[in-house]
N, CA, C and O atoms as a GROMACS GRO file, in nm:
protein
  320
    1UNK      N    1   0.082  -0.119   0.000
    1UNK     CA    2   0.000   0.000   0.000
    1UNK      C    3   0.086   0.126   0.000
    1UNK      O    4   0.054   0.223  -0.068
    2UNK      N    5   0.196   0.123   0.077
    2UNK     CA    6   0.285   0.239   0.082
    2UNK      C    7   0.348   0.264  -0.054
    2UNK      O    8   0.367   0.379  -0.094
    3UNK      N    9   0.382   0.157  -0.126
    3UNK     CA   10   0.444   0.172  -0.258
    3UNK      C   11   0.346   0.236  -0.356
    3UNK      O   12   0.386   0.320  -0.437
    4UNK      N   13   0.221   0.198  -0.350
    4UNK     CA   14   0.120   0.255  -0.439
    4UNK      C   15   0.102   0.403  -0.409
    4UNK      O   16   0.096   0.486  -0.500
    5UNK      N   17   0.092   0.436  -0.281
    5UNK     CA   18   0.076   0.576  -0.241
    5UNK      C   19   0.196   0.658  -0.286
    5UNK      O   20   0.179   0.768  -0.340
    6UNK      N   21   0.315   0.607  -0.263
    6UNK     CA   22   0.437   0.677  -0.303
    6UNK      C   23   0.439   0.697  -0.454
    6UNK      O   24   0.478   0.803  -0.503
    7UNK      N   25   0.399   0.596  -0.528
    7UNK     CA   26   0.395   0.605  -0.674
    7UNK      C   27   0.299   0.713  -0.721
    7UNK      O   28   0.330   0.787  -0.814
    8UNK      N   29   0.183   0.722  -0.658
    8UNK     CA   30   0.085   0.824  -0.693
    8UNK      C   31   0.136   0.964  -0.662
    8UNK      O   32   0.119   1.056  -0.742
    9UNK      N   33   0.200   0.980  -0.547
    9UNK     CA   34   0.254   1.110  -0.508
    9UNK      C   35   0.364   1.152  -0.606
    9UNK      O   36   0.369   1.267  -0.648
   10UNK      N   37   0.450   1.059  -0.641
   10UNK     CA   38   0.559   1.087  -0.734
   10UNK      C   39   0.506   1.123  -0.871
   10UNK      O   40   0.557   1.214  -0.936
   11UNK      N   41   0.404   1.053  -0.917
   11UNK     CA   42   0.343   1.082  -1.047
   11UNK      C   43   0.283   1.222  -1.049
   11UNK      O   44   0.300   1.295  -1.147
   12UNK      N   45   0.215   1.259  -0.944
   12UNK     CA   46   0.157   1.393  -0.937
   12UNK      C   47   0.266   1.500  -0.935
   12UNK      O   48   0.250   1.606  -0.994
   13UNK      N   49   0.374   1.472  -0.869
   13UNK     CA   50   0.484   1.568  -0.864
   13UNK      C   51   0.540   1.593  -1.004
   13UNK      O   52   0.571   1.707  -1.038
   14UNK      N   53   0.553   1.488  -1.084
   14UNK     CA   54   0.604   1.504  -1.220
   14UNK      C   55   0.505   1.580  -1.307
   14UNK      O   56   0.546   1.654  -1.397
   15UNK      N   57   0.377   1.563  -1.284
   15UNK     CA   58   0.277   1.632  -1.364
   15UNK      C   59   0.282   1.782  -1.342
   15UNK      O   60   0.262   1.859  -1.436
   16UNK      N   61   0.306   1.824  -1.220
   16UNK     CA   62   0.301   1.966  -1.188
   16UNK      C   63   0.438   2.031  -1.180
   16UNK      O   64   0.448   2.153  -1.165
   17UNK      N   65   0.544   1.953  -1.188
   17UNK     CA   66   0.678   2.007  -1.181
   17UNK      C   67   0.717   2.065  -1.316
   17UNK      O   68   0.677   2.014  -1.421
   18UNK      N   69   0.793   2.170  -1.313
   18UNK     CA   70   0.845   2.224  -1.437
   18UNK      C   71   0.996   2.206  -1.436
   18UNK      O   72   1.060   2.199  -1.331
   19UNK      N   73   1.050   2.198  -1.553
   19UNK     CA   74   1.192   2.169  -1.569
   19UNK      C   75   1.271   2.299  -1.568
   19UNK      O   76   1.230   2.397  -1.629
   20UNK      N   77   1.382   2.298  -1.498
   20UNK     CA   78   1.475   2.411  -1.498
   20UNK      C   79   1.584   2.379  -1.600
   20UNK      O   80   1.662   2.286  -1.580
   21UNK      N   81   1.590   2.455  -1.709
   21UNK     CA   82   1.686   2.428  -1.815
   21UNK      C   83   1.831   2.438  -1.769
   21UNK      O   84   1.919   2.379  -1.831
   22UNK      N   85   1.856   2.511  -1.664
   22UNK     CA   86   1.993   2.529  -1.616
   22UNK      C   87   2.042   2.416  -1.526
   22UNK      O   88   2.161   2.407  -1.498
   23UNK      N   89   1.952   2.332  -1.480
   23UNK     CA   90   1.996   2.225  -1.390
   23UNK      C   91   1.939   2.088  -1.424
   23UNK      O   92   1.974   1.989  -1.360
   24UNK      N   93   1.854   2.080  -1.524
   24UNK     CA   94   1.790   1.953  -1.560
   24UNK      C   95   1.892   1.853  -1.611
   24UNK      O   96   1.989   1.889  -1.678
   25UNK      N   97   1.869   1.728  -1.578
   25UNK     CA   98   1.955   1.622  -1.629
   25UNK      C   99   1.919   1.593  -1.774
   25UNK      O  100   1.818   1.640  -1.825
   26UNK      N  101   2.003   1.516  -1.838
   26UNK     CA  102   1.977   1.477  -1.977
   26UNK      C  103   1.843   1.405  -1.988
   26UNK      O  104   1.765   1.432  -2.079
   27UNK      N  105   1.817   1.315  -1.896
   27UNK     CA  106   1.691   1.239  -1.897
   27UNK      C  107   1.571   1.331  -1.878
   27UNK      O  108   1.468   1.313  -1.943
   28UNK      N  109   1.583   1.429  -1.790
   28UNK     CA  110   1.473   1.523  -1.768
   28UNK      C  111   1.447   1.606  -1.894
   28UNK      O  112   1.332   1.628  -1.931
   29UNK      N  113   1.553   1.650  -1.959
   29UNK     CA  114   1.537   1.727  -2.082
   29UNK      C  115   1.472   1.644  -2.191
   29UNK      O  116   1.394   1.696  -2.271
   30UNK      N  117   1.503   1.516  -2.194
   30UNK     CA  118   1.449   1.427  -2.297
   30UNK      C  119   1.300   1.399  -2.276
   30UNK      O  120   1.236   1.342  -2.364
   31UNK      N  121   1.245   1.438  -2.164
   31UNK     CA  122   1.101   1.422  -2.140
   31UNK      C  123   1.020   1.529  -2.214
   31UNK      O  124   0.899   1.516  -2.227
   32UNK      N  125   1.088   1.633  -2.261
   32UNK     CA  126   1.020   1.738  -2.337
   32UNK      C  127   0.998   1.688  -2.479
   32UNK      O  128   1.090   1.636  -2.542
   33UNK      N  129   0.877   1.704  -2.529
   33UNK     CA  130   0.842   1.659  -2.663
   33UNK      C  131   0.935   1.725  -2.765
   33UNK      O  132   0.948   1.847  -2.769
   34UNK      N  133   0.999   1.643  -2.846
   34UNK     CA  134   1.088   1.692  -2.951
   34UNK      C  135   1.234   1.695  -2.914
   34UNK      O  136   1.319   1.726  -2.997
   35UNK      N  137   1.266   1.664  -2.788
   35UNK     CA  138   1.406   1.664  -2.746
   35UNK      C  139   1.451   1.522  -2.721
   35UNK      O  140   1.399   1.451  -2.634
   36UNK      N  141   1.549   1.483  -2.800
   36UNK     CA  142   1.611   1.352  -2.784
   36UNK      C  143   1.748   1.369  -2.719
   36UNK      O  144   1.781   1.476  -2.668
   37UNK      N  145   1.826   1.264  -2.724
   37UNK     CA  146   1.957   1.265  -2.659
   37UNK      C  147   2.048   1.374  -2.716
   37UNK      O  148   2.117   1.444  -2.641
   38UNK      N  149   2.048   1.390  -2.846
   38UNK     CA  150   2.138   1.486  -2.910
   38UNK      C  151   2.102   1.631  -2.872
   38UNK      O  152   2.190   1.710  -2.840
   39UNK      N  153   1.974   1.664  -2.876
   39UNK     CA  154   1.933   1.800  -2.842
   39UNK      C  155   1.950   1.827  -2.692
   39UNK      O  156   1.982   1.939  -2.652
   40UNK      N  157   1.930   1.725  -2.610
   40UNK     CA  158   1.953   1.741  -2.466
   40UNK      C  159   2.100   1.774  -2.441
   40UNK      O  160   2.131   1.860  -2.359
   41UNK      N  161   2.189   1.707  -2.512
   41UNK     CA  162   2.333   1.735  -2.500
   41UNK      C  163   2.365   1.877  -2.547
   41UNK      O  164   2.450   1.945  -2.488
   42UNK      N  165   2.296   1.922  -2.652
   42UNK     CA  166   2.318   2.058  -2.702
   42UNK      C  167   2.279   2.161  -2.596
   42UNK      O  168   2.347   2.262  -2.578
   43UNK      N  169   2.169   2.135  -2.527
   43UNK     CA  170   2.125   2.226  -2.421
   43UNK      C  171   2.227   2.228  -2.307
   43UNK      O  172   2.262   2.333  -2.255
   44UNK      N  173   2.274   2.110  -2.270
   44UNK     CA  174   2.372   2.100  -2.161
   44UNK      C  175   2.501   2.173  -2.198
   44UNK      O  176   2.558   2.244  -2.115
   45UNK      N  177   2.548   2.156  -2.323
   45UNK     CA  178   2.668   2.226  -2.368
   45UNK      C  179   2.647   2.377  -2.370
   45UNK      O  180   2.735   2.454  -2.330
   46UNK      N  181   2.530   2.419  -2.416
   46UNK     CA  182   2.497   2.562  -2.424
   46UNK      C  183   2.499   2.625  -2.285
   46UNK      O  184   2.556   2.733  -2.267
   47UNK      N  185   2.437   2.558  -2.188
   47UNK     CA  186   2.427   2.618  -2.055
   47UNK      C  187   2.560   2.620  -1.981
   47UNK      O  188   2.574   2.690  -1.880
   48UNK      N  189   2.659   2.544  -2.029
   48UNK     CA  190   2.793   2.552  -1.970
   48UNK      C  191   2.858   2.684  -2.006
   48UNK      O  192   2.943   2.734  -1.932
   49UNK      N  193   2.818   2.741  -2.118
   49UNK     CA  194   2.876   2.866  -2.166
   49UNK      C  195   2.800   2.988  -2.118
   49UNK      O  196   2.859   3.093  -2.091
   50UNK      N  197   2.669   2.976  -2.106
   50UNK     CA  198   2.588   3.088  -2.058
   50UNK      C  199   2.460   3.038  -1.993
   50UNK      O  200   2.410   2.930  -2.024
   51UNK      N  201   2.409   3.119  -1.903
   51UNK     CA  202   2.286   3.085  -1.832
   51UNK      C  203   2.167   3.098  -1.927
   51UNK      O  204   2.162   3.189  -2.010
   52UNK      N  205   2.072   3.007  -1.914
   52UNK     CA  206   1.950   3.011  -1.995
   52UNK      C  207   1.844   3.082  -1.912
   52UNK      O  208   1.802   3.033  -1.807
   53UNK      N  209   1.801   3.198  -1.960
   53UNK     CA  210   1.700   3.276  -1.887
   53UNK      C  211   1.559   3.246  -1.934
   53UNK      O  212   1.464   3.256  -1.857
   54UNK      N  213   1.546   3.209  -2.061
   54UNK     CA  214   1.415   3.175  -2.117
   54UNK      C  215   1.437   3.081  -2.234
   54UNK      O  216   1.547   3.071  -2.288
   55UNK      N  217   1.332   3.012  -2.272
   55UNK     CA  218   1.341   2.912  -2.378
   55UNK      C  219   1.394   2.971  -2.508
   55UNK      O  220   1.466   2.904  -2.582
   56UNK      N  221   1.358   3.094  -2.536
   56UNK     CA  222   1.400   3.160  -2.660
   56UNK      C  223   1.552   3.172  -2.671
   56UNK      O  224   1.604   3.190  -2.781
   57UNK      N  225   1.623   3.163  -2.560
   57UNK     CA  226   1.769   3.169  -2.564
   57UNK      C  227   1.828   3.056  -2.648
   57UNK      O  228   1.941   3.066  -2.695
   58UNK      N  229   1.751   2.949  -2.666
   58UNK     CA  230   1.798   2.833  -2.740
   58UNK      C  231   1.774   2.843  -2.890
   58UNK      O  232   1.816   2.754  -2.965
   59UNK      N  233   1.709   2.948  -2.936
   59UNK     CA  234   1.673   2.962  -3.078
   59UNK      C  235   1.793   2.955  -3.171
   59UNK      O  236   1.779   2.914  -3.286
   60UNK      N  237   1.909   2.993  -3.126
   60UNK     CA  238   2.028   2.991  -3.210
   60UNK      C  239   2.087   2.853  -3.233
   60UNK      O  240   2.174   2.836  -3.319
   61UNK      N  241   2.040   2.755  -3.158
   61UNK     CA  242   2.093   2.619  -3.173
   61UNK      C  243   2.031   2.551  -3.295
   61UNK      O  244   1.913   2.570  -3.325
   62UNK      N  245   2.111   2.473  -3.364
   62UNK     CA  246   2.063   2.403  -3.483
   62UNK      C  247   1.950   2.307  -3.446
   62UNK      O  248   1.963   2.225  -3.356
   63UNK      N  249   1.838   2.320  -3.518
   63UNK     CA  250   1.725   2.232  -3.495
   63UNK      C  251   1.625   2.281  -3.393
   63UNK      O  252   1.526   2.213  -3.366
   64UNK      N  253   1.649   2.397  -3.336
   64UNK     CA  254   1.558   2.453  -3.236
   64UNK      C  255   1.475   2.563  -3.301
   64UNK      O  256   1.512   2.680  -3.300
   65UNK      N  257   1.362   2.522  -3.358
   65UNK     CA  258   1.271   2.616  -3.423
   65UNK      C  259   1.160   2.659  -3.331
   65UNK      O  260   1.158   2.625  -3.212
   66UNK      N  261   1.066   2.734  -3.387
   66UNK     CA  262   0.956   2.788  -3.308
   66UNK      C  263   0.872   2.681  -3.241
   66UNK      O  264   0.831   2.697  -3.126
   67UNK      N  265   0.845   2.571  -3.312
   67UNK     CA  266   0.763   2.463  -3.255
   67UNK      C  267   0.829   2.399  -3.134
   67UNK      O  268   0.763   2.376  -3.032
   68UNK      N  269   0.957   2.370  -3.144
   68UNK     CA  270   1.029   2.309  -3.033
   68UNK      C  271   1.039   2.406  -2.916
   68UNK      O  272   1.025   2.367  -2.800
   69UNK      N  273   1.063   2.532  -2.946
   69UNK     CA  274   1.071   2.632  -2.839
   69UNK      C  275   0.938   2.641  -2.765
   69UNK      O  276   0.937   2.657  -2.643
   70UNK      N  277   0.828   2.630  -2.836
   70UNK     CA  278   0.695   2.630  -2.771
   70UNK      C  279   0.680   2.508  -2.680
   70UNK      O  280   0.628   2.520  -2.569
   71UNK      N  281   0.726   2.391  -2.726
   71UNK     CA  282   0.721   2.271  -2.642
   71UNK      C  283   0.803   2.292  -2.515
   71UNK      O  284   0.760   2.255  -2.405
   72UNK      N  285   0.919   2.352  -2.531
   72UNK     CA  286   1.006   2.376  -2.415
   72UNK      C  287   0.939   2.475  -2.320
   72UNK      O  288   0.938   2.454  -2.199
   73UNK      N  289   0.882   2.581  -2.374
   73UNK     CA  290   0.816   2.682  -2.290
   73UNK      C  291   0.703   2.622  -2.208
   73UNK      O  292   0.676   2.667  -2.097
   74UNK      N  293   0.636   2.522  -2.263
   74UNK     CA  294   0.528   2.456  -2.191
   74UNK      C  295   0.577   2.370  -2.075
   74UNK      O  296   0.501   2.337  -1.984
   75UNK      N  297   0.705   2.333  -2.078
   75UNK     CA  298   0.759   2.241  -1.976
   75UNK      C  299   0.854   2.304  -1.878
   75UNK      O  300   0.882   2.245  -1.773
   76UNK      N  301   0.905   2.422  -1.907
   76UNK     CA  302   1.009   2.479  -1.822
   76UNK      C  303   0.959   2.598  -1.742
   76UNK      O  304   0.855   2.657  -1.771
   77UNK      N  305   1.037   2.631  -1.641
   77UNK     CA  306   1.011   2.754  -1.567
   77UNK      C  307   1.120   2.853  -1.607
   77UNK      O  308   1.239   2.824  -1.598
   78UNK      N  309   1.078   2.970  -1.649
   78UNK     CA  310   1.173   3.075  -1.687
   78UNK      C  311   1.229   3.139  -1.562
   78UNK      O  312   1.164   3.144  -1.457
   79UNK      N  313   1.352   3.187  -1.575
   79UNK     CA  314   1.414   3.263  -1.467
   79UNK      C  315   1.363   3.406  -1.473
   79UNK      O  316   1.357   3.466  -1.580
   80UNK      N  317   1.326   3.459  -1.362
   80UNK     CA  318   1.272   3.597  -1.361
   80UNK      C  319   1.370   3.691  -1.296
   80UNK      O  320   1.343   3.810  -1.285
   0.00000   0.00000   0.00000
């Protein structure tokens, strides 16, 4: 019973949690629609050079168009 309860709590946390582009793991980034291993690595490399303040900061990366940026914006929390 405790395992089921814990599983439900964890599932709800993932539903309402937003991803921080500056600290998310590769696996967390890959949960965003349209981001696979290669694009997750691109984000990680990018953030080593500069802080990501908003999803639009990634527009300069190859393969990051308006549609993908919208997907990212739906999943991340912007820095204010």
